[in-house]
N, C-alpha and C positions, 0 to 999 in steps of 0.2 A: 385511421391509423391505429394499429394494435400496439399494446405495451405488455411486455412479459418481465417478471421479476424472478430472480434466482439468486440464492446465496451460495457462495463458495467458502468452504472452511479450510483454513490453512493452519497446520501445526508448526509453530516457529521454535527457534532455538534462542538461548540467551544472547544478549548483545545485539550488535548490528548484523542482520542477515538479510540477503536479498533473494527473492524468489521470482523466477520467471513464470508468470501466470498466463501467458499468452495462450497456451494449449487449453487451459481451463476455460478461458473466455470463448475460444473457438468451439469448444464442446457445448457450452451453453447456447451459443448462437445456433448450432445444429439442431437443438431441441425445439427451436421455434420455426414458424413458417416465414419469418422475416427474410427478405432477399435484399432490400435496400432500406437503409435507415441509419441508426446509430446505436452504440452501446455506451451507457454511462457505467463506469466502474468506480465504486465509492467505498472507501475504507471507513469502517464504523468505529475507529479507535483513535485516541489522541496521541499515541506514541507509535503510530505506523504511518506509512505514506505510500503513494503511488507515483510512478514516473514512466515515461516512454523514453527508452534509450537502448543502446546496444548491449546485448547480453554477452559480453566478452569477459572472461574470468579476470584478466589483469585490470581492465577498466573497473569492474565491480570492486576490486580491492582498492583502487585509487579513490573511488567514491567513498568507501568506508573511511579511509584516511582523511579525506577532505571533510567529511561530516564530523569526525572526532576533533578536528582542528577548530571547526566552527563552534562546537559546544563540548569542551572537554569534560569528561565525567568527574574529574578531580577538582574542578572549579567550585566555588562556594555559590549556592543558589538558595534563595529564600524558601522556595517550594520544598526543599529537602529538610527544613527545620520542622520535622514532624511533631515535635513536642509543642510547637506554637500554633499548630493547626487544629481547629475544632472538628469533631465528628469525622475522623478518618478511619477507614477500615483497618482491621488488625494486620492485614497482609499488604498494606500500602508500601510500595517500593520507593527507594531513593532514586528518582528518575527525572529530575528537572531537565537534565541534558537531553533526554529522549524527547521530551515535549518541544524543546527548542529546535532540535534537528528536524522534527516533523513539520514545524512551521516554515522551514526553509524549502520544503518539498510541497507536494500537492496531496490533498486527501481524496481527489477524484481526477479522472481522465475521461474524455469523450473521444471515441474512435468511430469513424464512419464504417458502415457495412455496405459493401458494394457487391452485388450479385451473390449474396450469401457468405461473403468472406470479409475478414477484417481488412480495412483499407490502410494497413501499415506499410511503410517503406521497407526496402530490402533489409536493412540492418536494425529495424525497430522491433522492440519487444515491450510487452507490458510488464513492468517490474513492481513487485510488492516489497516494501521495506519494513522489516521488523527493526525497531530502534530501541527496544527494551527487552522483551521476551522473557522467558519461553512461555508461550500461551497458545491457546486455540483462538484463532482470529477469524472474523467474519467479514467477507467482502460482498457487497451488493452489486449485482449486474442487472441493470435495467435496460432492456432492449426495446427499441421503439422503431416503427417504420411500417413498410408494406411488403 
């Protein structure tokens, strides 16, 4: 079994933004000889997430509203008491809500590769969630198979 690793870089915006990265993953698969196997998509950040869902504009807005209700930015969080935390970077953001939202989603997804193509359903897309932003983010694609 062969294994290939490739990083995808995403420039994100402030706040919650959702990126359809399906085409990026498909492009990485095309760089490999893998015809059947799987791709692991892994977000390397604590305030981002991944999900497989429909990439429909109004649904994406509904998801943002839902996430904001789960962890409102205006709530009081201990993580945001920067003056009480030792050894924090000078640019540390007030972002406890972003960490909590990320915990409600996934930091990885595994998708089958069938005959060189993603085995997604008709309306499924691979979505990358920025929950804090704006930053350059790194997503690992690990492709394995034959």
